[in-house]
C-alpha positions as CSV (number, residue, x, y, z in Angstrom):
1,X,1.0,-15.8,30.8
2,X,-1.2,-13.1,30.8
3,X,-1.2,-11.4,27.3
4,X,-2.7,-8.0,26.3
5,X,-3.8,-7.5,22.8
6,X,-4.4,-3.5,21.2
7,X,-7.0,-3.6,19.0
8,X,-8.2,-7.3,19.5
9,X,-11.2,-6.7,18.7
10,X,-10.0,-6.5,15.2
11,X,-9.8,-8.7,12.3
12,X,-6.0,-10.4,13.5
13,X,-6.7,-9.6,17.0
14,X,-9.7,-11.5,17.4
15,X,-8.3,-14.1,15.3
16,X,-5.1,-14.1,18.1
17,X,-6.8,-13.8,21.0
18,X,-8.5,-17.7,20.0
19,X,-4.9,-19.5,19.7
20,X,-3.3,-17.4,22.4
21,X,-6.8,-18.9,24.5
22,X,-7.1,-22.3,23.0
23,X,-3.0,-22.4,23.9
24,X,-3.6,-22.1,27.6
25,X,-2.9,-18.0,28.0
26,X,-4.9,-15.5,29.5
27,X,-6.0,-13.1,27.5
28,X,-7.2,-9.3,27.6
29,X,-8.1,-7.3,24.6
30,X,-9.0,-3.0,24.8
31,X,-10.7,-1.9,21.8
32,X,-11.9,1.7,20.6
33,X,-14.5,-0.6,18.3
34,X,-13.5,2.4,15.4
35,X,-12.6,-0.4,12.8
36,X,-12.8,-3.7,15.2
37,X,-16.1,-5.0,16.1
38,X,-18.0,-6.8,19.3
39,X,-18.7,-10.0,16.6
40,X,-15.3,-10.8,16.0
41,X,-15.0,-11.5,20.1
42,X,-18.4,-12.0,20.9
43,X,-17.6,-16.2,21.5
44,X,-14.6,-15.3,23.5
45,X,-16.7,-13.8,26.2
46,X,-17.7,-17.3,28.3
47,X,-13.8,-18.0,28.4
48,X,-13.0,-17.5,32.1
49,X,-9.5,-16.6,30.7
50,X,-10.7,-13.8,28.2
51,X,-11.8,-10.2,29.3
52,X,-12.4,-6.9,27.5
53,X,-11.9,-3.2,28.1
54,X,-13.7,-0.7,25.6
55,X,-11.6,2.4,24.9
56,X,-8.5,4.2,23.1
57,X,-5.1,3.3,23.8
58,X,-4.4,7.3,23.3
59,X,-5.5,7.4,26.9
60,X,-3.1,6.0,29.5
61,X,-5.8,5.7,32.3
62,X,-7.2,2.8,30.2
63,X,-4.3,0.7,29.2
64,X,-1.4,1.3,32.3
65,X,-3.1,-1.3,34.6
66,X,-3.7,-3.9,31.8
67,X,-0.1,-3.7,30.6
68,X,1.1,-3.4,34.3
69,X,-0.4,-6.6,34.8
70,X,0.8,-8.6,31.5
71,X,3.5,-10.8,30.8
72,X,3.3,-9.5,27.4
73,X,2.1,-7.0,25.0
74,X,0.6,-7.7,21.5
75,X,0.3,-3.5,20.3
76,X,-2.0,-4.0,17.2
77,X,-4.2,-1.3,17.8
78,X,-4.2,1.3,14.2
79,X,-5.3,2.9,11.0
80,X,-6.2,-0.1,8.8
81,X,-7.0,0.1,5.1
82,X,-6.1,2.5,2.5
83,X,-9.6,4.1,2.2
84,X,-9.3,5.3,6.3
85,X,-5.9,6.4,5.6
86,X,-6.3,8.4,2.5
87,X,-9.8,10.1,3.8
88,X,-8.4,10.8,7.2
89,X,-4.5,10.9,7.4
90,X,-4.8,13.0,10.7
91,X,-6.5,10.0,12.7
92,X,-4.3,7.9,10.5
93,X,-1.0,9.5,12.2
94,X,-2.1,10.1,15.3
95,X,-3.6,6.9,15.9
96,X,-0.1,4.9,14.5
97,X,2.3,7.2,16.7
98,X,0.8,8.7,19.9
99,X,-0.7,4.6,21.1
100,X,2.4,3.2,20.3
101,X,4.2,5.9,22.3
102,X,1.7,5.3,25.2
103,X,2.1,1.8,25.4
104,X,6.0,1.5,24.9
105,X,6.0,4.0,27.9
106,X,4.1,2.0,29.9
107,X,5.5,-1.2,29.7
108,X,9.1,-0.1,30.2
109,X,7.8,0.9,33.7
110,X,8.1,-3.1,34.5
111,X,10.3,-3.6,30.6
112,X,7.2,-5.7,29.9
113,X,7.9,-7.1,26.1
114,X,6.1,-5.6,23.4
115,X,5.5,-6.7,19.5
116,X,4.8,-3.9,17.4
117,X,3.0,-4.8,14.1
118,X,4.6,-3.1,11.8
119,X,3.4,-3.0,7.7
120,X,4.7,-3.7,4.1
121,X,3.8,-0.7,3.6
122,X,7.4,0.6,5.4
123,X,9.4,-0.4,1.9
124,X,7.1,3.0,0.4
125,X,7.9,3.1,-3.5
126,X,11.6,0.5,-2.9
127,X,11.9,-1.3,-6.2
128,X,14.9,-3.7,-4.2
129,X,12.2,-6.9,-4.7
130,X,11.9,-8.9,-2.3
131,X,11.9,-6.5,0.5
132,X,14.4,-7.0,2.9
133,X,14.5,-6.0,6.9
134,X,17.3,-4.2,6.6
135,X,16.5,-2.7,2.9
136,X,16.6,1.0,2.9
137,X,12.5,2.5,2.5
138,X,11.7,4.7,0.0
139,X,8.7,7.1,0.6
140,X,7.0,9.0,-1.7
141,X,6.6,13.2,-1.1
142,X,4.8,14.5,1.8
143,X,2.2,16.1,-0.2
144,X,1.0,12.4,-0.5
145,X,-1.6,11.7,2.1
146,X,-0.7,8.1,0.5
147,X,2.4,7.8,2.7
148,X,1.6,9.5,6.0
149,X,0.7,5.5,7.0
150,X,3.8,4.2,6.0
151,X,5.7,7.2,7.7
152,X,3.6,6.6,10.9
153,X,4.4,2.7,11.2
154,X,8.1,3.5,10.3
155,X,8.3,5.8,13.3
156,X,6.7,3.3,15.4
157,X,9.4,0.9,14.1
158,X,12.3,3.6,15.3
159,X,10.3,4.1,18.4
160,X,10.4,0.8,19.7
161,X,13.8,-0.2,18.3
162,X,15.0,3.2,20.4
163,X,13.0,2.2,23.6
164,X,15.0,-1.7,23.2
165,X,18.6,0.1,22.6
166,X,18.4,2.5,24.9
167,X,16.1,1.6,27.5
168,X,16.6,-2.5,27.4
169,X,12.5,-3.1,27.2
170,X,12.2,-6.4,25.2
171,X,10.6,-5.1,21.8
172,X,10.0,-7.1,18.5
173,X,8.5,-5.2,15.4
174,X,6.6,-7.9,12.6
175,X,6.5,-5.9,9.4
176,X,2.9,-7.7,8.1
177,X,2.4,-7.7,4.1
178,X,-1.2,-8.9,3.3
179,X,-2.9,-10.6,5.9
180,X,-6.4,-12.2,5.1
181,X,-9.0,-14.3,6.2
182,X,-12.5,-15.2,7.8
183,X,-13.6,-12.4,9.5
184,X,-11.9,-9.3,7.5
185,X,-14.1,-6.6,6.7
186,X,-13.7,-4.8,2.7
187,X,-15.1,-1.7,4.9
188,X,-11.9,0.2,4.5
189,X,-10.5,-1.1,1.2
190,X,-9.1,-4.4,1.7
191,X,-9.1,-6.1,-1.6
192,X,-10.1,-9.7,-0.9
193,X,-13.2,-9.4,1.2
194,X,-14.4,-6.6,-1.3
195,X,-13.7,-8.4,-4.3
196,X,-15.2,-11.5,-2.6
197,X,-18.3,-9.5,-1.5
198,X,-19.1,-8.3,-5.1
199,X,-18.8,-11.2,-6.7
200,X,-21.2,-13.0,-4.5
201,X,-23.5,-10.4,-5.1
202,X,-22.9,-10.6,-8.8
203,X,-22.1,-6.9,-8.6
204,X,-18.5,-5.8,-10.7
205,X,-15.5,-6.5,-9.5
206,X,-13.8,-3.3,-8.7
207,X,-9.7,-3.0,-9.3
208,X,-8.2,0.1,-9.0
209,X,-5.7,1.1,-11.5
210,X,-3.8,-1.0,-14.1
211,X,-4.8,-4.3,-12.4
212,X,-1.0,-4.7,-12.5
213,X,0.0,-4.2,-9.3
214,X,1.2,-7.6,-7.7
215,X,0.7,-8.5,-4.1
216,X,1.1,-11.6,-1.9
217,X,-1.6,-12.7,0.4
218,X,-1.4,-14.3,3.6
219,X,-3.6,-16.9,5.6
220,X,-4.7,-15.4,8.8
221,X,-3.9,-18.4,10.6
222,X,-0.7,-18.8,9.4
223,X,0.2,-15.6,10.7
224,X,-1.3,-15.7,14.0
225,X,1.0,-18.8,14.2
226,X,4.0,-16.5,13.7
227,X,2.8,-14.0,16.4
228,X,2.4,-17.1,18.7
229,X,5.9,-18.2,18.0
230,X,7.8,-14.8,19.0
231,X,5.6,-15.1,22.4
232,X,8.4,-15.9,25.5
233,X,11.3,-15.4,22.9
234,X,14.0,-13.2,24.1
235,X,16.1,-13.6,20.9
236,X,14.3,-12.0,18.8
237,X,13.8,-8.7,20.7
238,X,15.1,-5.8,18.8
239,X,14.6,-7.3,15.5
240,X,12.4,-6.9,12.8
241,X,10.4,-9.4,11.1
242,X,8.8,-9.7,7.4
243,X,5.5,-11.8,7.9
244,X,3.9,-12.9,5.5
245,X,3.6,-15.0,2.0
246,X,5.9,-14.8,-1.0
247,X,2.6,-16.1,-3.7
248,X,2.6,-13.4,-6.0
249,X,-0.3,-12.6,-8.0
250,X,-1.4,-9.6,-9.9
251,X,-5.2,-7.7,-8.7
252,X,-6.3,-8.7,-11.7
253,X,-5.9,-11.7,-11.7
254,X,-7.1,-12.3,-8.2
255,X,-10.1,-10.4,-9.3
256,X,-10.6,-13.1,-11.8
257,X,-9.9,-16.0,-9.6
258,X,-12.1,-15.0,-7.1
259,X,-14.6,-14.6,-9.8
260,X,-14.2,-18.3,-10.8
261,X,-13.8,-19.5,-7.5
262,X,-17.6,-18.0,-6.4
263,X,-19.3,-18.9,-10.0
264,X,-19.6,-15.8,-10.1
265,X,-21.1,-14.0,-13.7
266,X,-19.8,-10.3,-12.6
267,X,-17.6,-8.5,-15.0
268,X,-14.8,-6.7,-13.6
269,X,-14.1,-3.2,-13.6
270,X,-10.9,-1.6,-13.8
271,X,-11.1,2.1,-11.9
272,X,-9.0,4.8,-12.0
273,X,-6.8,6.0,-8.9
274,X,-8.0,9.2,-9.6
275,X,-11.4,8.4,-9.5
276,X,-11.1,5.9,-6.3
277,X,-8.8,8.2,-3.8
278,X,-8.4,11.3,-5.5
279,X,-5.5,13.1,-7.9
280,X,-1.8,12.2,-7.1
281,X,-2.4,8.7,-5.8
282,X,0.1,6.8,-5.9
283,X,0.9,2.7,-5.6
284,X,3.3,0.3,-5.4
285,X,4.1,-2.3,-8.2
286,X,4.6,-5.1,-6.1
287,X,5.0,-5.5,-2.9
288,X,7.1,-9.3,-2.1
289,X,8.9,-10.1,1.1
290,X,12.1,-12.2,1.8
291,X,11.0,-14.5,4.9
292,X,14.3,-16.3,5.3
293,X,14.7,-14.5,8.3
294,X,11.9,-15.4,9.8
295,X,12.3,-18.7,9.0
296,X,15.9,-18.6,10.5
297,X,15.0,-17.7,14.0
298,X,11.2,-19.4,14.3
299,X,11.7,-21.8,11.4
300,X,8.5,-20.2,10.5
301,X,6.6,-20.4,6.7
302,X,3.0,-20.0,5.7
303,X,0.8,-23.0,4.6
304,X,-2.2,-22.0,2.9
305,X,-1.8,-21.3,-0.4
306,X,-3.7,-18.7,-2.4
307,X,-6.7,-21.1,-3.5
308,X,-7.0,-22.0,0.4
309,X,-7.1,-18.7,1.6
310,X,-10.0,-17.4,-0.9
311,X,-12.1,-20.5,-0.2
312,X,-12.1,-19.9,3.2
313,X,-12.8,-16.2,2.5
314,X,-16.2,-17.3,0.3
315,X,-17.1,-19.6,2.5
316,X,-17.5,-17.4,5.5
317,X,-19.4,-14.9,3.8
318,X,-21.4,-16.7,2.3
319,X,-22.2,-18.5,5.9
320,X,-22.4,-14.9,7.0
321,X,-25.3,-13.7,4.5
322,X,-27.0,-17.2,4.8
323,X,-27.4,-16.3,8.6
324,X,-28.7,-12.6,7.9
325,X,-31.4,-14.1,5.6
326,X,-32.5,-16.6,8.3
327,X,-32.8,-14.1,11.0
328,X,-34.6,-11.8,8.4
329,X,-31.6,-8.8,9.0
330,X,-31.0,-8.4,5.0
331,X,-33.3,-5.9,3.4
332,X,-35.1,-6.9,-0.2
333,X,-33.5,-5.9,-2.5
């Protein structure tokens, strides 16, 4: 199949590109590199089944032909990371909503199936744990910029489902929970790579808030496996799926486990939310998916436990540090 991945030079997109190519599909990536990186897909350029366009999904002229030539579209392009969301809410809303509008409208011309990457953030402040796909979404006040991302991704879902019901477009939505693994950047507040980088550098591991907030982390290889299983499955169109792990850990315990796994002497520092993100920041105390639906449809469940995930991220960052030192690109302390 000819597959288009928007945001394919990003963390998840680059892993998905690799796996689809390995399965014999042809992959075209569109990315504006605002949060993605050419380094993530550099190893794919020699594959004759791979092609890349530098550009934004906001620009119809950029995506029109690639969508027309595709058998399936993975729409992953989006604003990412709490840091970016808090600092750039306008960019967050415009990136998430307008790009999705463009992709769905163009895909509808030839009824090209589309996967829309959504987020566990859409559950907002819901306390109905574990989160079910048919559960209520509980958003915070509009004056809290924290919820701009959640609302924009929820609107993406509404658009995708509306296109399916009203115009017959084959769409499927995946609500991705915390996805981690090699190549993930900590630039925009991603907690695991940030903690790993801090611990390896023997710097304080900065835990925002009380550290009691609970999260579930899923290996990117497991998430990519789920995404690949959706390819060509007509029974998933019009559906919404949680995709993530159900293994809970507090953020404070996560910091301690990363410190231990890397044999680090870093201290763990608690930073108030107000200091990290400004006044009025709100967060979810728990975020746990109910994954029975995707297990029922696809027989999918994650295979990597948290210890394995952390070991992979630590090994990746250590290898990167070694490579940088060998090439003389790291400045002297």
